[in-house]
Backbone as JSON Lines, residues from 0, in Angstrom:
{"i":0,"aa":"M","n":[-55.33,-19.56,-14.05],"ca":[-53.66,-19.14,-13.35],"c":[-53.49,-17.97,-13.63]}
{"i":1,"aa":"K","n":[-52.79,-17.32,-13.05],"ca":[-52.39,-16.01,-12.61],"c":[-51.02,-15.86,-13.84]}
{"i":2,"aa":"T","n":[-51.64,-14.71,-14.97],"ca":[-50.68,-14.51,-15.87],"c":[-49.26,-13.42,-14.87]}
{"i":3,"aa":"E","n":[-48.12,-13.68,-15.14],"ca":[-46.93,-12.97,-14.65],"c":[-46.33,-11.59,-15.86]}
{"i":4,"aa":"R","n":[-46.47,-10.25,-15.4],"ca":[-45.82,-9.57,-16.89],"c":[-44.46,-9.57,-16.51]}
{"i":5,"aa":"R","n":[-43.41,-10.0,-17.64],"ca":[-42.06,-9.71,-17.51],"c":[-41.41,-8.67,-18.61]}
{"i":6,"aa":"F","n":[-40.31,-8.09,-18.32],"ca":[-39.59,-7.55,-19.15],"c":[-38.96,-8.42,-19.99]}
{"i":7,"aa":"R","n":[-39.35,-8.56,-21.42],"ca":[-38.83,-9.52,-22.29],"c":[-37.77,-8.75,-23.02]}
{"i":8,"aa":"G","n":[-37.27,-7.47,-23.36],"ca":[-36.31,-7.35,-23.71],"c":[-35.02,-7.17,-22.98]}
{"i":9,"aa":"I","n":[-33.63,-6.5,-23.7],"ca":[-32.47,-6.71,-22.81],"c":[-32.05,-5.3,-22.69]}
{"i":10,"aa":"K","n":[-32.33,-5.02,-21.56],"ca":[-31.75,-4.02,-20.83],"c":[-30.64,-2.92,-21.61]}
{"i":11,"aa":"A","n":[-29.49,-3.82,-21.84],"ca":[-28.48,-3.59,-22.41],"c":[-28.37,-2.91,-23.77]}
{"i":12,"aa":"T","n":[-29.42,-3.26,-24.05],"ca":[-29.65,-2.45,-25.84],"c":[-30.78,-0.99,-26.0]}
{"i":13,"aa":"L","n":[-30.71,-0.88,-24.32],"ca":[-31.56,0.29,-24.57],"c":[-30.58,1.67,-24.51]}
{"i":14,"aa":"P","n":[-31.04,2.71,-25.1],"ca":[-30.11,3.94,-25.37],"c":[-30.15,4.29,-23.64]}
{"i":15,"aa":"S","n":[-28.68,5.16,-23.52],"ca":[-28.71,5.86,-22.14],"c":[-28.08,7.27,-22.31]}
{"i":16,"aa":"K","n":[-27.89,7.67,-21.29],"ca":[-27.71,9.37,-21.3],"c":[-26.64,9.38,-20.19]}
{"i":17,"aa":"D","n":[-26.02,10.59,-19.91],"ca":[-25.45,10.93,-18.46],"c":[-26.39,12.07,-18.39]}
{"i":18,"aa":"C","n":[-26.33,12.22,-16.5],"ca":[-27.51,13.24,-16.0],"c":[-26.55,14.89,-16.23]}
{"i":19,"aa":"N","n":[-27.1,15.51,-16.49],"ca":[-26.65,17.36,-16.84],"c":[-26.24,17.73,-15.19]}
{"i":20,"aa":"K","n":[-26.79,16.84,-14.04],"ca":[-26.47,17.72,-12.75],"c":[-25.49,16.6,-12.15]}
{"i":21,"aa":"C","n":[-25.91,15.19,-12.29],"ca":[-24.86,14.49,-11.1],"c":[-23.7,13.64,-12.15]}
{"i":22,"aa":"G","n":[-24.41,13.84,-13.14],"ca":[-23.02,12.71,-14.3],"c":[-23.6,11.58,-14.53]}
{"i":23,"aa":"K","n":[-24.17,11.11,-13.73],"ca":[-24.55,9.44,-13.72],"c":[-25.61,8.97,-14.59]}
{"i":24,"aa":"P","n":[-25.18,7.95,-15.22],"ca":[-25.89,7.24,-16.57],"c":[-27.17,7.1,-16.3]}
{"i":25,"aa":"F","n":[-28.23,7.26,-16.95],"ca":[-29.26,6.49,-16.8],"c":[-30.03,6.09,-17.97]}
{"i":26,"aa":"S","n":[-30.98,5.26,-18.34],"ca":[-31.41,4.72,-19.76],"c":[-32.9,4.73,-19.74]}
{"i":27,"aa":"W","n":[-33.23,4.68,-21.14],"ca":[-34.42,4.89,-21.67],"c":[-35.53,4.49,-20.79]}
{"i":28,"aa":"R","n":[-36.84,5.42,-20.93],"ca":[-37.75,4.59,-20.56],"c":[-39.1,4.6,-21.47]}
{"i":29,"aa":"K","n":[-39.87,3.99,-21.08],"ca":[-41.24,3.99,-21.7],"c":[-41.79,5.45,-22.07]}
{"i":30,"aa":"K","n":[-41.83,6.14,-21.05],"ca":[-42.67,7.0,-20.62],"c":[-41.71,8.44,-21.24]}
{"i":31,"aa":"W","n":[-40.64,7.8,-21.58],"ca":[-39.8,8.87,-22.43],"c":[-39.64,8.68,-23.96]}
{"i":32,"aa":"A","n":[-40.63,8.08,-24.24],"ca":[-40.58,7.4,-25.84],"c":[-40.64,8.65,-26.58]}
{"i":33,"aa":"K","n":[-41.27,9.43,-26.39],"ca":[-41.71,10.6,-27.18],"c":[-40.47,11.7,-27.19]}
{"i":34,"aa":"C","n":[-40.03,11.83,-26.12],"ca":[-39.17,13.39,-25.83],"c":[-38.18,12.42,-25.58]}
{"i":35,"aa":"W","n":[-37.88,11.85,-25.6],"ca":[-36.18,11.19,-25.08],"c":[-34.72,12.41,-25.38]}
{"i":36,"aa":"E","n":[-34.95,13.47,-26.46],"ca":[-34.25,14.11,-27.07],"c":[-34.0,15.25,-26.06]}
{"i":37,"aa":"E","n":[-35.25,15.39,-25.4],"ca":[-35.51,16.45,-24.36],"c":[-35.03,16.22,-22.95]}
{"i":38,"aa":"V","n":[-35.22,14.87,-22.56],"ca":[-34.67,14.49,-21.58],"c":[-33.27,14.92,-21.03]}
{"i":39,"aa":"K","n":[-32.78,15.65,-20.07],"ca":[-31.58,16.01,-19.57],"c":[-31.37,15.47,-18.48]}
{"i":40,"aa":"F","n":[-32.23,15.0,-17.21],"ca":[-32.01,15.08,-16.16],"c":[-32.0,13.18,-15.39]}
{"i":41,"aa":"C","n":[-31.58,12.4,-14.53],"ca":[-32.01,11.18,-14.36],"c":[-33.58,10.98,-13.5]}
{"i":42,"aa":"S","n":[-33.48,12.36,-12.43],"ca":[-34.54,12.16,-12.09],"c":[-35.22,13.79,-11.18]}
{"i":43,"aa":"E","n":[-36.23,13.73,-10.9],"ca":[-37.05,14.68,-10.37],"c":[-36.13,15.76,-9.16]}
{"i":44,"aa":"R","n":[-35.34,15.02,-8.74],"ca":[-34.55,15.58,-7.49],"c":[-33.48,16.65,-8.48]}
{"i":45,"aa":"C","n":[-33.05,15.52,-9.43],"ca":[-31.64,16.48,-9.82],"c":[-32.03,17.71,-11.25]}
{"i":46,"aa":"R","n":[-33.68,17.55,-11.65],"ca":[-34.1,18.41,-12.18],"c":[-34.58,19.75,-11.22]}
{"i":47,"aa":"R","n":[-35.01,19.24,-9.99],"ca":[-35.07,20.47,-9.51],"c":[-34.03,21.26,-8.77]}
{"i":48,"aa":"A","n":[-32.84,20.55,-8.83],"ca":[-31.82,21.26,-8.38],"c":[-30.46,21.97,-9.36]}
{"i":49,"aa":"R","n":[-31.19,21.72,-10.56],"ca":[-30.05,22.12,-11.83],"c":[-29.44,23.23,-12.19]}
{"i":50,"aa":"R","n":[-30.22,24.37,-10.73],"ca":[-29.51,25.61,-10.61],"c":[-28.69,25.84,-9.73]}
{"i":51,"aa":"G","n":[-28.51,24.97,-8.61],"ca":[-27.71,24.89,-7.97],"c":[-25.95,24.26,-8.21]}
{"i":52,"aa":"A","n":[-25.4,24.46,-7.37],"ca":[-23.53,24.4,-8.04],"c":[-23.42,22.79,-7.33]}
{"i":53,"aa":"S","n":[-22.76,22.59,-8.78],"ca":[-22.25,20.66,-8.79],"c":[-21.4,20.42,-8.11]}
């Protein structure tokens, strides 16, 4: 029998922030666990465009 991986937590309880570039809210990701305080942008696209006019 094949085992299926599922998210077992409640996404609403995850911390979130607003992107410094576009202003959209984004949620915590496991890959950001060690550097969540330093994360400022929701995506690579926003990070690259950070110097442009919003």
